[in-house]
Structure formats: C-alpha cells, structure tokens
C-alpha positions, 0 to 999 in steps of 0.5 A: 718608121718602126714601132718601138713598142711592137712586141713582135719586133726583132730588135725590141730592146725590152725583150728579155731574151733579146740578143742585144740585151746589154745585161746578158743572161743572169745565168752567164753574168757571173752572179749567183747562178751556176758557173758564177765567178763568186763561187761558194761564199761558205766553202772551206778556206785555206789556213793562211798560217799553214799547219801548226808546229809538229810535236817532238816524239817523246818515245824516241827521246826516251829511247835515246836516253835509255840506249846510253845506259849499260843496263837498259840499252836493249829497252832503248833499242826497242823504243828506237824502233818504235820511234822510227814508226812514229816519226816516219814521214815527218809525222813527228819531230825527233827522228834523229833520236829514234835512229840513234836509239836503235843503233846505240841500243843495239851496240850497247846490248851486244857489248853488255852481253859480251861483258856478261859472257866474259864475266861468267866465263871468268867466274867459272874458270876460277879455282875454288878452294872448296872444290879444288882437286889434286892434279888440277892445273892452273895459272897464277895471278895477283900474287902479291904475298897476301892473296893469289888467284888461280884460274883453271888451265888445260894440263896438256898445255902450258900452265903455271901450277898444279894443285898438290894437296887439298884439305882443311886448315885444321890439317895444317894446324895439327902439323909439327912443322906448322909455324906458331904464328898463323900469319907465317903459314904462307911464307915460302919456307913454311909452305914448303914444309907444310905442303910436302908434309901433307902431300903423297910422298910419290908426288913430292918425288915426281915434282923434284926440287925445281918447284916452289910450294904455296899454301892457300886458304879461302880467307886471309884469316881462316878458321880451322874448318875452312878449306885449304890447298897447296900448289906447286909451280916451277921456280923458272918458267912454266909446266908444259905437260901434266906432272901429277895424276 
C-alpha cells in the first residue's frame, strides 16, 4: 500500500505541479494572470450611446442664403466651396447647402455680370445731347411726344435718324420762327421751322422733303444755357446709308 504522505510519490494530490491538480495552474485558469478571461477591468469601454449628433455647418448655410442675393452671389459661391471642405466625409451636416451655394452662386454671379455689362454698354450707346455731333446716326425709341431716347447706330447700316444740328437752347430762343410758348418747341411744325433755320442749307437740300425733324433738349424744362439738338428721320422706313457728312 502506498504512502499517501510520501513526498516522492508521482500521484501526490497535494503536489503543486501535479498533473492531476483539479484546479490547474493559476496562470491558465483565466484568473488575473496573462491570458486571463477577464481582461483589463480598467480598459476603455465603447460608448453604448454612439457618437453625439453632428452640427450643421453655419458657413454652408450662410453661403446658401447669400447665393440667392443679386449682389452677394459671388460671396455665397466662395462660402459654398469652403462649406464643401467643411462638410466633406460627413464631418458636419449641411452639405446640400454648400453644394447649392456653390452652384447658385456661380450662376448668379454670371447673370449679374452679364446684366452689368449690358447696362454699361447701353449707357455708353445713348446719345448725350451735350456730346452729340452733326452727322451722327441713331435709333429712336420711347418717342411719346414728351421724351425721346437716341442710341448710337452705325451710319453705314440701317438707322432711324441722323443728327442735323447741335447747339444751345438760347440759339432757338433768338429765332424769329420760334413759338412764343416754349412747350410748343417740340411740335412737328415748330421743329421743322426751328431745325431748318439752324441747319446748314446744304444739309437741308441733301435730306430733301422725305424727312421729319425733331427738336430735342436735355430736360423737359430747359434753361437757355442747356444743350439742344435737331435730328431728321424718314417719314416712312429708315435710312439705309449715311446722309450727312
């Protein structure tokens, strides 16, 4: 019979490293040693609620609003491109506003630029009574009896009228043919007498009888020192070539 207390026995149940140790090695039991099943009790734990709500990008929203204005659309477009960078990859909400601001801002800027160019071109083409010259050709519009708009036109092509005289209102007031009432100066009959009396007789002959004359001043209630002019237009149709030198 074996001695259960023999320290040399191979099956000593109390030997710490015995193969039949029912509790195994502390290092392999999943305790606090290396490789244990409990892991680091103080390690970082995932947020059970996920990430917080993302903020809407204010730059993109402001850019979108400005892109809808006529004067600040270029600023809106710039802020839209900035917003594209700020909302890239879902870092912030509001990417729709950034995209819209960039597109609308560019379109608005081009439209505004075109309108400005058109206005400048039109303003430069209007015949200024102070700067008009005899023989200058023009198209006539907004002729309602009280006002008229003359715009420069190429004399070698189709044009409504040609300027026949330029001077001052005082030149007209001193004429014997001028009506006593200044309001009658622009009437067809008065204009014919006034303009032909002030024109070079050779120009009157060149234009002939198939024209109508119109006396024009800068203002509807002109002073004696204000500029004035006369122009001739065909009674029917338009001029197709230059009439006066």
